[in-house]
mmCIF file of the C-alpha atoms, coordinates in Angstrom:
data_MODEL
# 
_entry.id   MODEL 
# 
loop_
_atom_site.group_PDB 
_atom_site.id 
_atom_site.type_symbol 
_atom_site.label_atom_id 
_atom_site.label_alt_id 
_atom_site.label_comp_id 
_atom_site.label_asym_id 
_atom_site.label_entity_id 
_atom_site.label_seq_id 
_atom_site.pdbx_PDB_ins_code 
_atom_site.Cartn_x 
_atom_site.Cartn_y 
_atom_site.Cartn_z 
_atom_site.occupancy 
_atom_site.B_iso_or_equiv 
_atom_site.pdbx_formal_charge 
_atom_site.auth_seq_id 
_atom_site.auth_comp_id 
_atom_site.auth_asym_id 
_atom_site.auth_atom_id 
_atom_site.pdbx_PDB_model_num 
ATOM 1   C CA . MET A 1 1   ? 15.689  36.327 1.750   1.00 0.00 ? 1   MET A CA 1 
ATOM 2   C CA . THR A 1 2   ? 15.016  38.355 4.881   1.00 0.00 ? 2   THR A CA 1 
ATOM 3   C CA . ASP A 1 3   ? 14.108  37.473 8.463   1.00 0.00 ? 3   ASP A CA 1 
ATOM 4   C CA . GLY A 1 4   ? 14.557  33.721 7.840   1.00 0.00 ? 4   GLY A CA 1 
ATOM 5   C CA . ARG A 1 5   ? 12.100  33.702 4.937   1.00 0.00 ? 5   ARG A CA 1 
ATOM 6   C CA . ARG A 1 6   ? 13.038  31.202 2.288   1.00 0.00 ? 6   ARG A CA 1 
ATOM 7   C CA . LEU A 1 7   ? 11.508  29.027 -0.424  1.00 0.00 ? 7   LEU A CA 1 
ATOM 8   C CA . ALA A 1 8   ? 12.676  25.669 -1.719  1.00 0.00 ? 8   ALA A CA 1 
ATOM 9   C CA . HIS A 1 9   ? 11.350  24.033 -4.880  1.00 0.00 ? 9   HIS A CA 1 
ATOM 10  C CA . SER A 1 10  ? 11.282  20.289 -5.275  1.00 0.00 ? 10  SER A CA 1 
ATOM 11  C CA . GLY A 1 11  ? 10.049  17.977 -7.980  1.00 0.00 ? 11  GLY A CA 1 
ATOM 12  C CA . PHE A 1 12  ? 10.139  14.248 -8.555  1.00 0.00 ? 12  PHE A CA 1 
ATOM 13  C CA . THR A 1 13  ? 8.594   11.410 -10.549 1.00 0.00 ? 13  THR A CA 1 
ATOM 14  C CA . LEU A 1 14  ? 7.854   7.971  -9.121  1.00 0.00 ? 14  LEU A CA 1 
ATOM 15  C CA . VAL A 1 15  ? 6.783   5.000  -11.242 1.00 0.00 ? 15  VAL A CA 1 
ATOM 16  C CA . ARG A 1 16  ? 5.343   1.936  -9.543  1.00 0.00 ? 16  ARG A CA 1 
ATOM 17  C CA . ASP A 1 17  ? 3.856   -1.252 -11.022 1.00 0.00 ? 17  ASP A CA 1 
ATOM 18  C CA . TYR A 1 18  ? 1.072   -3.073 -9.192  1.00 0.00 ? 18  TYR A CA 1 
ATOM 19  C CA . PRO A 1 19  ? 0.027   -6.658 -10.063 1.00 0.00 ? 19  PRO A CA 1 
ATOM 20  C CA . VAL A 1 20  ? -3.694  -5.799 -10.228 1.00 0.00 ? 20  VAL A CA 1 
ATOM 21  C CA . PRO A 1 21  ? -5.928  -4.291 -12.950 1.00 0.00 ? 21  PRO A CA 1 
ATOM 22  C CA . VAL A 1 22  ? -6.271  -0.509 -13.359 1.00 0.00 ? 22  VAL A CA 1 
ATOM 23  C CA . HIS A 1 23  ? -9.808  -0.491 -11.963 1.00 0.00 ? 23  HIS A CA 1 
ATOM 24  C CA . ASN A 1 24  ? -8.537  -1.954 -8.656  1.00 0.00 ? 24  ASN A CA 1 
ATOM 25  C CA . VAL A 1 25  ? -5.837  0.704  -8.281  1.00 0.00 ? 25  VAL A CA 1 
ATOM 26  C CA . TRP A 1 26  ? -8.318  3.396  -9.315  1.00 0.00 ? 26  TRP A CA 1 
ATOM 27  C CA . ARG A 1 27  ? -10.827 2.285  -6.673  1.00 0.00 ? 27  ARG A CA 1 
ATOM 28  C CA . ALA A 1 28  ? -8.119  2.680  -4.006  1.00 0.00 ? 28  ALA A CA 1 
ATOM 29  C CA . PHE A 1 29  ? -8.090  6.403  -4.832  1.00 0.00 ? 29  PHE A CA 1 
ATOM 30  C CA . ALA A 1 30  ? -11.742 6.974  -5.778  1.00 0.00 ? 30  ALA A CA 1 
ATOM 31  C CA . GLU A 1 31  ? -13.641 5.153  -2.998  1.00 0.00 ? 31  GLU A CA 1 
ATOM 32  C CA . GLU A 1 32  ? -13.488 6.636  0.482   1.00 0.00 ? 32  GLU A CA 1 
ATOM 33  C CA . ASP A 1 33  ? -13.364 3.383  2.483   1.00 0.00 ? 33  ASP A CA 1 
ATOM 34  C CA . ARG A 1 34  ? -10.603 2.000  0.294   1.00 0.00 ? 34  ARG A CA 1 
ATOM 35  C CA . LYS A 1 35  ? -8.572  5.210  0.356   1.00 0.00 ? 35  LYS A CA 1 
ATOM 36  C CA . ARG A 1 36  ? -8.875  5.479  4.114   1.00 0.00 ? 36  ARG A CA 1 
ATOM 37  C CA . ASP A 1 37  ? -7.570  1.904  4.454   1.00 0.00 ? 37  ASP A CA 1 
ATOM 38  C CA . TRP A 1 38  ? -4.240  2.754  2.869   1.00 0.00 ? 38  TRP A CA 1 
ATOM 39  C CA . PHE A 1 39  ? -3.900  6.556  3.038   1.00 0.00 ? 39  PHE A CA 1 
ATOM 40  C CA . GLY A 1 40  ? -5.756  7.612  6.139   1.00 0.00 ? 40  GLY A CA 1 
ATOM 41  C CA . ASP A 1 41  ? -5.541  4.908  8.764   1.00 0.00 ? 41  ASP A CA 1 
ATOM 42  C CA . GLY A 1 42  ? -2.692  3.263  10.560  1.00 0.00 ? 42  GLY A CA 1 
ATOM 43  C CA . ASP A 1 43  ? -1.195  2.330  13.889  1.00 0.00 ? 43  ASP A CA 1 
ATOM 44  C CA . THR A 1 44  ? 1.570   4.950  13.812  1.00 0.00 ? 44  THR A CA 1 
ATOM 45  C CA . PHE A 1 45  ? -0.694  7.955  14.432  1.00 0.00 ? 45  PHE A CA 1 
ATOM 46  C CA . ALA A 1 46  ? -3.908  9.091  16.085  1.00 0.00 ? 46  ALA A CA 1 
ATOM 47  C CA . ARG A 1 47  ? -6.634  10.172 13.679  1.00 0.00 ? 47  ARG A CA 1 
ATOM 48  C CA . GLY A 1 48  ? -7.832  13.774 13.606  1.00 0.00 ? 48  GLY A CA 1 
ATOM 49  C CA . ALA A 1 49  ? -9.946  15.448 10.942  1.00 0.00 ? 49  ALA A CA 1 
ATOM 50  C CA . TRP A 1 50  ? -10.858 13.501 7.798   1.00 0.00 ? 50  TRP A CA 1 
ATOM 51  C CA . ALA A 1 51  ? -12.869 14.590 4.740   1.00 0.00 ? 51  ALA A CA 1 
ATOM 52  C CA . PHE A 1 52  ? -13.198 12.932 1.331   1.00 0.00 ? 52  PHE A CA 1 
ATOM 53  C CA . ASP A 1 53  ? -14.885 14.471 -1.724  1.00 0.00 ? 53  ASP A CA 1 
ATOM 54  C CA . PHE A 1 54  ? -13.626 12.753 -4.884  1.00 0.00 ? 54  PHE A CA 1 
ATOM 55  C CA . ARG A 1 55  ? -14.752 15.052 -7.702  1.00 0.00 ? 55  ARG A CA 1 
ATOM 56  C CA . VAL A 1 56  ? -13.246 17.964 -9.599  1.00 0.00 ? 56  VAL A CA 1 
ATOM 57  C CA . GLY A 1 57  ? -13.297 20.826 -7.093  1.00 0.00 ? 57  GLY A CA 1 
ATOM 58  C CA . GLY A 1 58  ? -13.748 18.382 -4.206  1.00 0.00 ? 58  GLY A CA 1 
ATOM 59  C CA . ARG A 1 59  ? -11.625 18.709 -1.085  1.00 0.00 ? 59  ARG A CA 1 
ATOM 60  C CA . ASP A 1 60  ? -9.830  16.082 0.993   1.00 0.00 ? 60  ASP A CA 1 
ATOM 61  C CA . VAL A 1 61  ? -8.541  16.608 4.521   1.00 0.00 ? 61  VAL A CA 1 
ATOM 62  C CA . ASP A 1 62  ? -6.366  14.218 6.500   1.00 0.00 ? 62  ASP A CA 1 
ATOM 63  C CA . GLU A 1 63  ? -5.068  15.261 9.909   1.00 0.00 ? 63  GLU A CA 1 
ATOM 64  C CA . ALA A 1 64  ? -3.158  13.027 12.274  1.00 0.00 ? 64  ALA A CA 1 
ATOM 65  C CA . GLN A 1 65  ? -0.956  13.249 15.366  1.00 0.00 ? 65  GLN A CA 1 
ATOM 66  C CA . PHE A 1 66  ? 2.085   11.058 15.025  1.00 0.00 ? 66  PHE A CA 1 
ATOM 67  C CA . HIS A 1 67  ? 2.804   9.184  18.246  1.00 0.00 ? 67  HIS A CA 1 
ATOM 68  C CA . GLY A 1 68  ? 5.526   11.134 19.983  1.00 0.00 ? 68  GLY A CA 1 
ATOM 69  C CA . GLY A 1 69  ? 5.638   13.586 17.103  1.00 0.00 ? 69  GLY A CA 1 
ATOM 70  C CA . PRO A 1 70  ? 3.978   16.499 15.332  1.00 0.00 ? 70  PRO A CA 1 
ATOM 71  C CA . LEU A 1 71  ? 0.423   17.119 14.162  1.00 0.00 ? 71  LEU A CA 1 
ATOM 72  C CA . SER A 1 72  ? 0.313   16.827 10.370  1.00 0.00 ? 72  SER A CA 1 
ATOM 73  C CA . ARG A 1 73  ? -2.509  18.233 8.223   1.00 0.00 ? 73  ARG A CA 1 
ATOM 74  C CA . TYR A 1 74  ? -3.096  17.599 4.510   1.00 0.00 ? 74  TYR A CA 1 
ATOM 75  C CA . GLU A 1 75  ? -5.694  19.608 2.550   1.00 0.00 ? 75  GLU A CA 1 
ATOM 76  C CA . GLY A 1 76  ? -6.080  18.773 -1.128  1.00 0.00 ? 76  GLY A CA 1 
ATOM 77  C CA . VAL A 1 77  ? -8.326  19.872 -3.976  1.00 0.00 ? 77  VAL A CA 1 
ATOM 78  C CA . TYR A 1 78  ? -8.990  17.735 -7.053  1.00 0.00 ? 78  TYR A CA 1 
ATOM 79  C CA . THR A 1 79  ? -8.360  19.829 -10.169 1.00 0.00 ? 79  THR A CA 1 
ATOM 80  C CA . ASP A 1 80  ? -8.721  17.124 -12.840 1.00 0.00 ? 80  ASP A CA 1 
ATOM 81  C CA . ILE A 1 81  ? -10.110 13.584 -12.830 1.00 0.00 ? 81  ILE A CA 1 
ATOM 82  C CA . VAL A 1 82  ? -10.366 11.289 -15.866 1.00 0.00 ? 82  VAL A CA 1 
ATOM 83  C CA . GLU A 1 83  ? -11.709 7.917  -14.739 1.00 0.00 ? 83  GLU A CA 1 
ATOM 84  C CA . HIS A 1 84  ? -9.134  5.111  -14.849 1.00 0.00 ? 84  HIS A CA 1 
ATOM 85  C CA . GLU A 1 85  ? -6.600  7.486  -16.465 1.00 0.00 ? 85  GLU A CA 1 
ATOM 86  C CA . ARG A 1 86  ? -5.500  10.357 -14.217 1.00 0.00 ? 86  ARG A CA 1 
ATOM 87  C CA . ILE A 1 87  ? -6.010  12.391 -11.068 1.00 0.00 ? 87  ILE A CA 1 
ATOM 88  C CA . VAL A 1 88  ? -4.501  15.847 -10.546 1.00 0.00 ? 88  VAL A CA 1 
ATOM 89  C CA . THR A 1 89  ? -4.544  17.613 -7.191  1.00 0.00 ? 89  THR A CA 1 
ATOM 90  C CA . THR A 1 90  ? -3.156  20.669 -5.507  1.00 0.00 ? 90  THR A CA 1 
ATOM 91  C CA . TYR A 1 91  ? -2.487  20.315 -1.816  1.00 0.00 ? 91  TYR A CA 1 
ATOM 92  C CA . ASP A 1 92  ? -1.141  22.089 1.224   1.00 0.00 ? 92  ASP A CA 1 
ATOM 93  C CA . MET A 1 93  ? 0.611   20.607 4.242   1.00 0.00 ? 93  MET A CA 1 
ATOM 94  C CA . TRP A 1 94  ? 0.828   21.954 7.787   1.00 0.00 ? 94  TRP A CA 1 
ATOM 95  C CA . LEU A 1 95  ? 3.031   20.719 10.604  1.00 0.00 ? 95  LEU A CA 1 
ATOM 96  C CA . ASP A 1 96  ? 1.963   21.698 14.130  1.00 0.00 ? 96  ASP A CA 1 
ATOM 97  C CA . GLY A 1 97  ? -0.131  24.498 12.621  1.00 0.00 ? 97  GLY A CA 1 
ATOM 98  C CA . ALA A 1 98  ? 2.665   25.999 10.499  1.00 0.00 ? 98  ALA A CA 1 
ATOM 99  C CA . HIS A 1 99  ? 2.112   26.079 6.723   1.00 0.00 ? 99  HIS A CA 1 
ATOM 100 C CA . MET A 1 100 ? 4.833   23.810 5.413   1.00 0.00 ? 100 MET A CA 1 
ATOM 101 C CA . SER A 1 101 ? 4.256   23.500 1.651   1.00 0.00 ? 101 SER A CA 1 
ATOM 102 C CA . THR A 1 102 ? 2.023   23.796 -1.394  1.00 0.00 ? 102 THR A CA 1 
ATOM 103 C CA . SER A 1 103 ? 2.213   21.162 -4.131  1.00 0.00 ? 103 SER A CA 1 
ATOM 104 C CA . ILE A 1 104 ? 0.667   20.023 -7.376  1.00 0.00 ? 104 ILE A CA 1 
ATOM 105 C CA . ALA A 1 105 ? 0.569   16.287 -7.950  1.00 0.00 ? 105 ALA A CA 1 
ATOM 106 C CA . SER A 1 106 ? -0.604  13.967 -10.702 1.00 0.00 ? 106 SER A CA 1 
ATOM 107 C CA . PHE A 1 107 ? -1.339  10.248 -10.717 1.00 0.00 ? 107 PHE A CA 1 
ATOM 108 C CA . GLU A 1 108 ? -1.497  8.487  -14.086 1.00 0.00 ? 108 GLU A CA 1 
ATOM 109 C CA . PHE A 1 109 ? -2.889  4.953  -14.405 1.00 0.00 ? 109 PHE A CA 1 
ATOM 110 C CA . GLU A 1 110 ? -1.692  2.752  -17.272 1.00 0.00 ? 110 GLU A CA 1 
ATOM 111 C CA . SER A 1 111 ? -2.681  -0.815 -18.027 1.00 0.00 ? 111 SER A CA 1 
ATOM 112 C CA . ILE A 1 112 ? 0.369   -3.053 -18.527 1.00 0.00 ? 112 ILE A CA 1 
ATOM 113 C CA . PRO A 1 113 ? 0.512   -6.806 -19.204 1.00 0.00 ? 113 PRO A CA 1 
ATOM 114 C CA . ASP A 1 114 ? 1.082   -7.665 -15.534 1.00 0.00 ? 114 ASP A CA 1 
ATOM 115 C CA . GLY A 1 115 ? -1.307  -5.119 -14.003 1.00 0.00 ? 115 GLY A CA 1 
ATOM 116 C CA . THR A 1 116 ? -1.091  -1.344 -13.584 1.00 0.00 ? 116 THR A CA 1 
ATOM 117 C CA . ARG A 1 117 ? 1.689   1.189  -13.902 1.00 0.00 ? 117 ARG A CA 1 
ATOM 118 C CA . LEU A 1 118 ? 1.111   4.202  -11.663 1.00 0.00 ? 118 LEU A CA 1 
ATOM 119 C CA . THR A 1 119 ? 3.156   7.309  -12.454 1.00 0.00 ? 119 THR A CA 1 
ATOM 120 C CA . HIS A 1 120 ? 3.200   10.011 -9.804  1.00 0.00 ? 120 HIS A CA 1 
ATOM 121 C CA . VAL A 1 121 ? 4.677   13.432 -10.620 1.00 0.00 ? 121 VAL A CA 1 
ATOM 122 C CA . GLU A 1 122 ? 4.887   16.126 -7.960  1.00 0.00 ? 122 GLU A CA 1 
ATOM 123 C CA . HIS A 1 123 ? 6.170   19.692 -7.749  1.00 0.00 ? 123 HIS A CA 1 
ATOM 124 C CA . GLY A 1 124 ? 6.275   21.405 -4.376  1.00 0.00 ? 124 GLY A CA 1 
ATOM 125 C CA . ILE A 1 125 ? 7.208   24.700 -2.799  1.00 0.00 ? 125 ILE A CA 1 
ATOM 126 C CA . PHE A 1 126 ? 8.435   24.535 0.800   1.00 0.00 ? 126 PHE A CA 1 
ATOM 127 C CA . PHE A 1 127 ? 8.216   27.592 3.025   1.00 0.00 ? 127 PHE A CA 1 
ATOM 128 C CA . ASP A 1 128 ? 10.620  29.251 5.442   1.00 0.00 ? 128 ASP A CA 1 
ATOM 129 C CA . ARG A 1 129 ? 11.891  26.872 8.127   1.00 0.00 ? 129 ARG A CA 1 
ATOM 130 C CA . PHE A 1 130 ? 10.641  23.859 6.115   1.00 0.00 ? 130 PHE A CA 1 
ATOM 131 C CA . TRP A 1 131 ? 12.806  24.541 3.071   1.00 0.00 ? 131 TRP A CA 1 
ATOM 132 C CA . ALA A 1 132 ? 15.184  21.722 4.024   1.00 0.00 ? 132 ALA A CA 1 
ATOM 133 C CA . ASP A 1 133 ? 12.302  19.208 4.178   1.00 0.00 ? 133 ASP A CA 1 
ATOM 134 C CA . ALA A 1 134 ? 11.811  19.221 0.393   1.00 0.00 ? 134 ALA A CA 1 
ATOM 135 C CA . PRO A 1 135 ? 13.867  16.045 -0.289  1.00 0.00 ? 135 PRO A CA 1 
ATOM 136 C CA . GLN A 1 136 ? 11.901  14.169 2.373   1.00 0.00 ? 136 GLN A CA 1 
ATOM 137 C CA . ARG A 1 137 ? 8.634   14.556 0.412   1.00 0.00 ? 137 ARG A CA 1 
ATOM 138 C CA . GLU A 1 138 ? 9.800   12.071 -2.217  1.00 0.00 ? 138 GLU A CA 1 
ATOM 139 C CA . GLN A 1 139 ? 10.781  9.589  0.485   1.00 0.00 ? 139 GLN A CA 1 
ATOM 140 C CA . GLY A 1 140 ? 7.395   10.052 2.163   1.00 0.00 ? 140 GLY A CA 1 
ATOM 141 C CA . MET A 1 141 ? 5.537   9.461  -1.098  1.00 0.00 ? 141 MET A CA 1 
ATOM 142 C CA . ARG A 1 142 ? 7.560   6.297  -1.730  1.00 0.00 ? 142 ARG A CA 1 
ATOM 143 C CA . GLY A 1 143 ? 6.315   5.055  1.640   1.00 0.00 ? 143 GLY A CA 1 
ATOM 144 C CA . ILE A 1 144 ? 2.706   5.941  0.768   1.00 0.00 ? 144 ILE A CA 1 
ATOM 145 C CA . LEU A 1 145 ? 2.948   4.039  -2.537  1.00 0.00 ? 145 LEU A CA 1 
ATOM 146 C CA . GLU A 1 146 ? 4.371   1.069  -0.635  1.00 0.00 ? 146 GLU A CA 1 
ATOM 147 C CA . THR A 1 147 ? 1.383   1.195  1.727   1.00 0.00 ? 147 THR A CA 1 
ATOM 148 C CA . LEU A 1 148 ? -0.855  1.214  -1.357  1.00 0.00 ? 148 LEU A CA 1 
ATOM 149 C CA . ALA A 1 149 ? 0.936   -1.913 -2.603  1.00 0.00 ? 149 ALA A CA 1 
ATOM 150 C CA . ASP A 1 150 ? 0.242   -3.666 0.698   1.00 0.00 ? 150 ASP A CA 1 
ATOM 151 C CA . HIS A 1 151 ? -3.424  -2.633 0.462   1.00 0.00 ? 151 HIS A CA 1 
ATOM 152 C CA . LEU A 1 152 ? -3.776  -3.939 -3.114  1.00 0.00 ? 152 LEU A CA 1 
ATOM 153 C CA . THR A 1 153 ? -2.281  -7.324 -2.308  1.00 0.00 ? 153 THR A CA 1 
# 
């Protein structure tokens, strides 16, 4: 480590059950209007760039300015999609123009008696001054999955 350069590695698994069929949870990821309802829109930030291309090799972009806070930018690429079973992405995050992290993430969809079990596994690398933010990614994803729950009900 020289000149403040540093890497932090972080990984986590989140499992969440939703009381709706797999196809409903899948549509929340696969259809742009539905995804934007729970992932891309909200009252806590001002919308910036948005792109949605749900296919292997397709690219998503979500940029937003948090009220009273930083500009956040997400750029993801779909690397594997098996309908109603799994989605795998790689993605990068920027905060106020600084490259914060690169991650690989998977979402697995499983039918259970009371609905759908969603398993999210993520591995990230956090760069330089953002190395200490690694534990916050899991907390942030928990919040996103909670927003998805609100959207599905």
